[in-house]
N, C-alpha and C positions, 0 to 999 in steps of 0.2 A: 565506591563509582555509579551513585545512585543514575548520571542524568543517561545510563545507558536502554535507559527505558526507553526514552525516547526515540530510537531506534526500533520503531516495529511499525508493522505490517499494517497498519491501521487503514485498508479500503475492501469498499463496500466491490457484493462482483460485477456491477458493470459499474464499477470507479474508475478502473485499474487505468493508465493512460499513459498513450504511447502516441510520440509524433506519427504522419505519413511519409514527411522523408525517406523513413528508408526503407520503407514497401515495395524496392522495384526487382526485388528477386521475391515477393510473394504473386500467388497466384491471381487473377483474380480475383476470385473469390474472396479471402482471406483481406486485400485490399475493400471489397464493397464492405464487410464484415467490421473493418477498423474505422472505416470514415459514419457507416451507422452513426458506432456506438461517440463520438465526438472527442475522440480522443488528442487532437491537433488542441484545441481548451487543456484537455486538460495533460497535456505533455507540458506544458508550460508552466501547470499550479504544480504535479511532480516536482518539479526542477527544481523550482523554487526555491519549498517543500522542504526539497534534497539538500541545500545549498543553505538556509536556514541552521538543521539540523546542521551542517558541514561550523558553520559557523559558532554552535552552544558548545561542540568541540574545544575549536580551536579555544572558545574566552576558557575555557574550565581543565582543558588539561595544555594547554603551550600556555603561558600567561605573559610570553613578551611576544604574543604573535607570532602566527604560520608564516608572515611574507610573502612572496612572489611567491614562492614554489607554491604553499599551501592549498592559495588562489589557483593555478593553475589547475594544480594537482586537482581537486574537485572542482572545478569546471570542466574538468576532463573524466569524471567518475562518474556526471550527474547530465552526461551529454544522451541526448535525447538520443541519437543516432543510433547508441547504444541501445538503451532498452525496447527501439523498436525491431532490433534483429533478435533478440533476445524474443520474447511477448511475441512479435512474430514465427521466429519460427515455431515456439507450443502453439502455437492458438493453427499452426497452418498442418499438424504434426494431431492434433488432438480434437480439427471438427473434419470431422464430414464432411460432403457437399449437402445429402438431409440435415447436419444438424447446421448448416452455413446459413442457408436456405431458411431456419426454425429461427434462427437469429437479427436474418433482416427484415421477415417477414412483422416480430413484435419490435425491433428498435424502428424504424422505418412509419409504422404505423403513429397517428399523433395521440398516441394514450403514453408507448411507448418512447418520443420526441418530448415529449411532458414533464413523464421521467426522468430522464436525462440532463434532463433544459435543469428541478428542479436540484435532481444528485450535480451538474456539476457550481452550479449559484453556495450550494450550501461545502464542498469542498473547498471551495475559494474563500467565504465568507468562515471558517473554520481556522484556516490563513490565521483569525486577529487573537490571539491568548481572551479577550477577556471577551470573544464570543466563543471558543469551544467554554469557557471558563460558563459562561448561562446555560448553556449547553449540556453539557454534563452536570451540569444546577437540574435541569428539568427534568432531565433522567434518574437522577438522584429521590429525588421530589415524589416520580412513582413507582421508582422503586418499589415489586413488591405488592402494590394494588393489585385490583380489578379492571384497571382503566381498560376500553376497546381499543384503544388504540398500541395503545404499548403491546397486548395480546399480539395484533394483526401485525406489526414490527418484529417480536417473537417468534413468533408461524415466520418472517420471512427471512430471521437470521438462521434459526435451524432449520430452511427447508435446504438454503447452504453450505451448514456448517462455516459461519463467519465466523465466531467467537474462538475454533477452533483451528482452525486455515490460520489463519491471523495469530493467534497462541506462535502455531510451530512457524511459522518465519519469525514473529517474533526472537524467540528464542535459536534460532539457526541463522537470527542477523545476531548476534548478542553473541551467541562463537566464533563466528566464523572473526570478529569483532578484535577479542579477543586473540584469537588464531594470527594475527597481522600482527598484532603491539609486540607478542613475545616473535613471530617467528622479524622481526625488526627490531630485539631485542630490547626495549622499553617495558618487559616484563617477564620476572622470570618465577611461570612458572610452568605447568605439569599437565598434560592433557589434564591429564583427573581431575587436577586442579580451575583447572577450567569447567569440565562438566557443573564442578561442582557448584561451583561462582553464576556458575548462569543457572541452575535447578533449582539451588536457593531462590533463586526469584522468579520463580513461575507461579505462584499467586499473586505477588505485586503484580507482576507483566499481566497476567491474568486480569484484575480488578481494571487495569489501567486500559487492557483494550476491550471492552464487555462495555466501561464506561464511555472511554470517543465513541468505537460505535456502538449503542445505541440513541449517546444523543446525536449523535452525526443524521443516522436515519433518524429520528422526532423529526430535524426539524429540515432536513429532508424534503419527508414527507410530507407536510404540516399541512400545505396549498393544498396535498392531492383526495378525490375521495376513498373509499372503504372499497370499492370495484377497480379503482385502479391498483390497491396496494394485492390484494383477492389475488388479479390474472398476473396481476410482477411474481404471488408466487406461485400459480397454476405452471408458471412458467418458466422458473426457476427447477421447476418438476419434474418439466418435459426433459426429453435424453436430449433435446436440443443446447433447453439453459446450464441442465447437470453435465452439460461436453464443456460451454464455454465457460461454466463455470471452474471446472478439473483445470482444463487446459491454462485460464487465467490464473489460478494460483502457482500453475507448476513454474510458467514461466518468472515468475516476481521472487516466485521464489528461489531459482537461478539467479537472476537479477541480486537481489537485496540478499546473497551471502555473499556476489560476487561485489557490492561493491562494499557491503560492510566489512570487511578486507580487505581490500584496498586501503578504506580511509585506517583502517588502523597500522595498516604498513605505513600511511603520509603520514601517521601524526606518529609514527615510531621514526622514519624517517627527520620528519620537523623540528621533534626534543632533544636529536641527535644534532643538529645541527646544520647537517649538511645538508645542500639545496643544489639536491642534484637536477 
């Protein structure tokens, strides 16, 4: 099941996306933070990415197609309001008032807005396979070199622990997908077998995660000056930046585990021919 590696949480710390329509239950300060991160645009990108991933699963696991059931179920799974509820709750509990002030100060500044603009544009561009291939190739060409821009990107990745956090999210999501398939009776595997299957792909998943992440960041930050990236790294290492990173990954870990389990369960249901 090599297609499972597509189900990875490949997201930069300021790139994780939710939509504003689900913010009614959140405090005004959290609403301000989410708005400052340009999350309405990012929510649409994440939804499109999720539905593309669901289409890949349909073509590879459901030769006859998933029909109306698959379309309805995946539309619900990737609902933007649901993303808001989960990630918004993580931010609400993970950010103090002081953290929120730091986040708003940075991302509402001209530099912060400029950084987010490039992140959003690059995320949208990476949805095209040809662009993703170019971005990965750009990283491959620089990997292991002493290129100063690559060094800065590596410092940013290290400051936010992006490879390890994304890898953990990817492995956890893949684990949940298998559990959904098993609970839906599409697979007959023990928990030990599921764990073994997922962990044997750790190196492959790590390589895929690193390649996408560095390719994306090199493309997104290419128009930025060195000072912009240095200030972004400094913010990432601040109390507010670290708290934001932790809260976002916490929320998205919950989200993607739920999403992956439900995708597995839906795929199992579609395989059985039951249109629930």
